[in-house]
MOPAC internal coordinates of N, CA, C and O (Angstrom, degrees):
PM7 1SCF
backbone

  N    0.0000 0     0.00 0     0.00 0    0    0    0
  C    1.4434 1     0.00 0     0.00 0    1    0    0
  C    1.5387 1   108.30 1     0.00 0    2    1    0
  O    1.2310 1   120.79 1   -48.64 1    3    2    1
  N    1.2852 1   116.10 1   131.36 1    3    2    1
  C    1.4432 1   121.66 1  -179.90 1    5    3    2
  C    1.5303 1   111.90 1   -80.28 1    6    5    3
  O    1.2310 1   120.52 1   -19.19 1    7    6    5
  N    1.3090 1   116.62 1   160.81 1    7    6    5
  C    1.4568 1   121.56 1  -178.04 1    9    7    6
  C    1.5411 1   110.77 1   -62.17 1   10    9    7
  O    1.2310 1   119.70 1   141.49 1   11   10    9
  N    1.3120 1   118.18 1   -38.51 1   11   10    9
  C    1.4569 1   121.44 1  -179.62 1   13   11   10
  C    1.5610 1   110.25 1   -66.32 1   14   13   11
  O    1.2310 1   119.71 1   142.56 1   15   14   13
  N    1.3107 1   118.17 1   -37.44 1   15   14   13
  C    1.4915 1   120.61 1   175.86 1   17   15   14
  C    1.5030 1   111.72 1   -65.39 1   18   17   15
  O    1.2310 1   121.89 1   138.56 1   19   18   17
  N    1.3460 1   113.98 1   -41.44 1   19   18   17
  C    1.4826 1   117.58 1   179.27 1   21   19   18
  C    1.4951 1   111.02 1   -65.59 1   22   21   19
  O    1.2310 1   120.62 1   137.39 1   23   22   21
  N    1.3131 1   116.42 1   -42.61 1   23   22   21
  C    1.4949 1   120.49 1   178.14 1   25   23   22
  C    1.5335 1   110.66 1   -61.66 1   26   25   23
  O    1.2310 1   120.25 1   137.44 1   27   26   25
  N    1.3018 1   117.12 1   -42.56 1   27   26   25
  C    1.4560 1   121.02 1   178.60 1   29   27   26
  C    1.5154 1   111.92 1   -62.07 1   30   29   27
  O    1.2310 1   120.18 1   140.59 1   31   30   29
  N    1.3246 1   117.26 1   -39.41 1   31   30   29
  C    1.4648 1   121.00 1   179.04 1   33   31   30
  C    1.5299 1   108.80 1   -69.40 1   34   33   31
  O    1.2310 1   119.09 1   141.13 1   35   34   33
  N    1.3266 1   119.35 1   -38.87 1   35   34   33
  C    1.4781 1   122.06 1   179.40 1   37   35   34
  C    1.5229 1   109.48 1   -63.85 1   38   37   35
  O    1.2310 1   119.79 1   136.17 1   39   38   37
  N    1.3350 1   118.01 1   -43.83 1   39   38   37
  C    1.4544 1   121.16 1   178.78 1   41   39   38
  C    1.5169 1   110.06 1   -61.78 1   42   41   39
  O    1.2310 1   119.46 1   137.70 1   43   42   41
  N    1.3152 1   118.63 1   -42.30 1   43   42   41
  C    1.4484 1   122.88 1   179.49 1   45   43   42
  C    1.5372 1   110.97 1   -60.54 1   46   45   43
  O    1.2310 1   120.73 1   136.70 1   47   46   45
  N    1.3343 1   116.21 1   -43.30 1   47   46   45
  C    1.4334 1   120.04 1   179.28 1   49   47   46
  C    1.5396 1   112.18 1   -64.98 1   50   49   47
  O    1.2310 1   121.15 1   136.86 1   51   50   49
  N    1.3293 1   115.40 1   -43.14 1   51   50   49
  C    1.5090 1   120.19 1   179.59 1   53   51   50
  C    1.5425 1   109.03 1   -63.75 1   54   53   51
  O    1.2310 1   120.13 1   138.58 1   55   54   53
  N    1.3174 1   117.36 1   -41.42 1   55   54   53
  C    1.4592 1   121.22 1  -178.43 1   57   55   54
  C    1.5379 1   109.61 1   -63.51 1   58   57   55
  O    1.2310 1   120.63 1   135.08 1   59   58   57
  N    1.3075 1   116.40 1   -44.92 1   59   58   57
  C    1.4684 1   120.74 1   179.73 1   61   59   58
  C    1.5119 1   111.61 1   -63.28 1   62   61   59
  O    1.2310 1   120.45 1   140.15 1   63   62   61
  N    1.3320 1   116.74 1   -39.85 1   63   62   61
  C    1.4702 1   122.68 1   177.41 1   65   63   62
  C    1.4968 1   110.41 1   -62.74 1   66   65   63
  O    1.2310 1   119.79 1   131.06 1   67   66   65
  N    1.3038 1   118.00 1   -48.94 1   67   66   65
  C    1.4645 1   122.90 1  -178.49 1   69   67   66
  C    1.5309 1   111.11 1   -63.47 1   70   69   67
  O    1.2310 1   120.34 1   139.18 1   71   70   69
  N    1.2876 1   116.95 1   -40.82 1   71   70   69
  C    1.4789 1   121.24 1   179.90 1   73   71   70
  C    1.5607 1   109.49 1   -64.95 1   74   73   71
  O    1.2310 1   120.51 1   135.57 1   75   74   73
  N    1.3091 1   116.63 1   -44.43 1   75   74   73
  C    1.4729 1   121.86 1   177.71 1   77   75   74
  C    1.4944 1   112.43 1   -59.83 1   78   77   75
  O    1.2310 1   120.89 1   137.43 1   79   78   77
  N    1.3463 1   115.90 1   -42.57 1   79   78   77
  C    1.4618 1   120.02 1  -178.80 1   81   79   78
  C    1.5461 1   111.05 1   -67.66 1   82   81   79
  O    1.2310 1   121.21 1   139.83 1   83   82   81
  N    1.3248 1   115.30 1   -40.17 1   83   82   81
  C    1.4849 1   119.02 1   177.94 1   85   83   82
  C    1.5269 1   110.24 1   -63.80 1   86   85   83
  O    1.2310 1   120.41 1   139.91 1   87   86   85
  N    1.3191 1   116.82 1   -40.09 1   87   86   85
  C    1.4463 1   119.95 1   179.27 1   89   87   86
  C    1.5250 1   111.13 1   -64.39 1   90   89   87
  O    1.2310 1   120.03 1   140.39 1   91   90   89
  N    1.3373 1   117.56 1   -39.61 1   91   90   89
  C    1.4662 1   120.53 1   179.26 1   93   91   90
  C    1.5022 1   111.51 1   -64.93 1   94   93   91
  O    1.2310 1   120.76 1   140.79 1   95   94   93
  N    1.3692 1   116.15 1   -39.21 1   95   94   93
  C    1.4967 1   119.33 1   178.65 1   97   95   94
  C    1.4920 1   110.42 1   -64.02 1   98   97   95
  O    1.2310 1   121.08 1   134.62 1   99   98   97
  N    1.3504 1   115.53 1   -45.38 1   99   98   97
  C    1.4708 1   119.96 1   179.03 1  101   99   98
  C    1.5287 1   112.00 1   -60.09 1  102  101   99
  O    1.2310 1   120.52 1   137.06 1  103  102  101
  N    1.2886 1   116.60 1   -42.94 1  103  102  101
  C    1.4648 1   120.56 1   179.95 1  105  103  102
  C    1.5193 1   109.94 1   -65.04 1  106  105  103
  O    1.2310 1   120.41 1   138.37 1  107  106  105
  N    1.2779 1   116.81 1   -41.63 1  107  106  105
  C    1.4410 1   122.71 1   179.99 1  109  107  106
  C    1.5327 1   111.89 1   -61.97 1  110  109  107
  O    1.2310 1   120.78 1   137.96 1  111  110  109
  N    1.3293 1   116.12 1   -42.04 1  111  110  109
  C    1.4667 1   121.02 1   179.62 1  113  111  110
  C    1.5269 1   110.62 1   -68.43 1  114  113  111
  O    1.2310 1   121.01 1   143.53 1  115  114  113
  N    1.3599 1   115.67 1   -36.47 1  115  114  113
  C    1.4766 1   118.36 1   177.14 1  117  115  114
  C    1.4928 1   112.61 1   -67.07 1  118  117  115
  O    1.2310 1   120.54 1   140.84 1  119  118  117
  N    1.3158 1   116.57 1   -39.16 1  119  118  117
  C    1.4802 1   120.87 1   177.42 1  121  119  118
  C    1.5281 1   110.32 1   -64.30 1  122  121  119
  O    1.2310 1   120.26 1   137.08 1  123  122  121
  N    1.3118 1   117.11 1   -42.92 1  123  122  121
  C    1.4808 1   120.97 1   178.49 1  125  123  122
  C    1.5233 1   111.75 1   -63.23 1  126  125  123
  O    1.2310 1   120.28 1   139.26 1  127  126  125
  N    1.3217 1   117.07 1   -40.74 1  127  126  125
  C    1.4650 1   121.21 1   179.44 1  129  127  126
  C    1.5131 1   110.33 1   -65.54 1  130  129  127
  O    1.2310 1   120.71 1   137.99 1  131  130  129
  N    1.3323 1   116.25 1   -42.01 1  131  130  129
  C    1.4894 1   118.42 1   179.43 1  133  131  130
  C    1.5109 1   111.53 1   -63.68 1  134  133  131
  O    1.2310 1   120.60 1   141.88 1  135  134  133
  N    1.3651 1   116.47 1   -38.12 1  135  134  133
  C    1.4637 1   120.07 1   178.76 1  137  135  134
  C    1.5258 1   111.40 1   -66.14 1  138  137  135
  O    1.2310 1   119.83 1   138.95 1  139  138  137
  N    1.3377 1   117.93 1   -41.05 1  139  138  137
  C    1.4677 1   121.62 1   175.98 1  141  139  138
  C    1.5130 1   109.83 1   -59.13 1  142  141  139
  O    1.2310 1   120.43 1   133.29 1  143  142  141
  N    1.3369 1   116.79 1   -46.71 1  143  142  141
  C    1.4684 1   120.43 1  -179.50 1  145  143  142
  C    1.5461 1   111.51 1   -62.78 1  146  145  143
  O    1.2310 1   120.08 1   136.40 1  147  146  145
  N    1.3173 1   117.44 1   -43.60 1  147  146  145
  C    1.4789 1   119.59 1   177.55 1  149  147  146
  C    1.5083 1   111.48 1   -60.67 1  150  149  147
  O    1.2310 1   119.75 1   137.91 1  151  150  149
  N    1.3293 1   118.07 1   -42.09 1  151  150  149
  C    1.4595 1   123.52 1  -179.06 1  153  151  150
  C    1.5073 1   108.96 1   -64.12 1  154  153  151
  O    1.2310 1   120.61 1   135.87 1  155  154  153
  N    1.3078 1   116.44 1   -44.13 1  155  154  153
  C    1.4960 1   120.48 1   178.63 1  157  155  154
  C    1.5126 1   112.61 1   -61.41 1  158  157  155
  O    1.2310 1   121.56 1   132.74 1  159  158  157
  N    1.3447 1   114.62 1   -47.26 1  159  158  157
  C    1.4717 1   119.26 1   179.62 1  161  159  158
  C    1.5245 1   111.33 1   -62.86 1  162  161  159
  O    1.2310 1   120.40 1   139.38 1  163  162  161
  N    1.3037 1   116.84 1   -40.62 1  163  162  161
  C    1.4474 1   121.20 1  -178.39 1  165  163  162
  C    1.5361 1   113.18 1   -66.12 1  166  165  163
  O    1.2310 1   120.06 1   168.48 1  167  166  165
  N    1.3390 1   117.49 1   -11.52 1  167  166  165
  C    1.4361 1   119.74 1  -177.97 1  169  167  166
  C    1.5039 1   114.15 1   -83.57 1  170  169  167
  O    1.2310 1   120.15 1   173.41 1  171  170  169
  N    1.3386 1   117.31 1    -6.59 1  171  170  169
  C    1.4772 1   120.05 1   177.13 1  173  171  170
  C    1.5000 1   109.33 1  -127.83 1  174  173  171
  O    1.2310 1   121.83 1   -22.96 1  175  174  173
  N    1.3450 1   114.10 1   157.04 1  175  174  173
  C    1.4705 1   119.92 1   178.81 1  177  175  174
  C    1.5463 1   110.38 1   -62.08 1  178  177  175
  O    1.2310 1   120.93 1   136.47 1  179  178  177
  N    1.2686 1   115.83 1   -43.53 1  179  178  177
  C    1.4957 1   120.08 1   179.47 1  181  179  178
  C    1.5124 1   112.05 1   -65.11 1  182  181  179
  O    1.2310 1   120.12 1   141.88 1  183  182  181
  N    1.3099 1   117.37 1   -38.12 1  183  182  181
  C    1.4286 1   122.67 1   178.24 1  185  183  182
  C    1.5411 1   111.01 1   -65.54 1  186  185  183
  O    1.2310 1   121.28 1   136.15 1  187  186  185
  N    1.3282 1   115.16 1   -43.85 1  187  186  185
  C    1.4928 1   119.74 1   179.31 1  189  187  186
  C    1.5358 1   109.40 1   -60.66 1  190  189  187
  O    1.2310 1   121.69 1   139.02 1  191  190  189
  N    1.3548 1   114.38 1   -40.98 1  191  190  189
  C    1.4714 1   118.53 1   179.12 1  193  191  190
  C    1.5372 1   111.13 1   -61.80 1  194  193  191
  O    1.2310 1   120.90 1   140.19 1  195  194  193
  N    1.3533 1   115.89 1   -39.81 1  195  194  193
  C    1.4392 1   120.71 1   179.39 1  197  195  194
  C    1.5676 1   110.51 1   -66.07 1  198  197  195
  O    1.2310 1   120.79 1   143.43 1  199  198  197
  N    1.2995 1   116.10 1   -36.57 1  199  198  197
  C    1.4807 1   119.71 1  -179.67 1  201  199  198
  C    1.5066 1   113.10 1   -69.42 1  202  201  199
  O    1.2310 1   119.69 1   152.10 1  203  202  201
  N    1.3489 1   118.20 1   -27.90 1  203  202  201
  C    1.4347 1   121.90 1  -178.89 1  205  203  202
  C    1.5060 1   114.54 1   -89.06 1  206  205  203
  O    1.2310 1   120.28 1   167.89 1  207  206  205
  N    1.3115 1   117.07 1   -12.11 1  207  206  205
  C    1.4964 1   119.98 1  -179.88 1  209  207  206
  C    1.4647 1   111.23 1  -104.71 1  210  209  207
  O    1.2310 1   120.10 1   180.00 1  211  210  209

């Protein structure tokens, strides 16, 4: 295996790792935002009605 092939493979691995990490952060933020919204809605009668329908 040549140095250029090895370098290309290393860059591909690093790119895949960074993309996966960014996706996990985005998913985590979305989950947190949904939980905040559910908590806020559950604090009022109207909000609880919206959550059950």
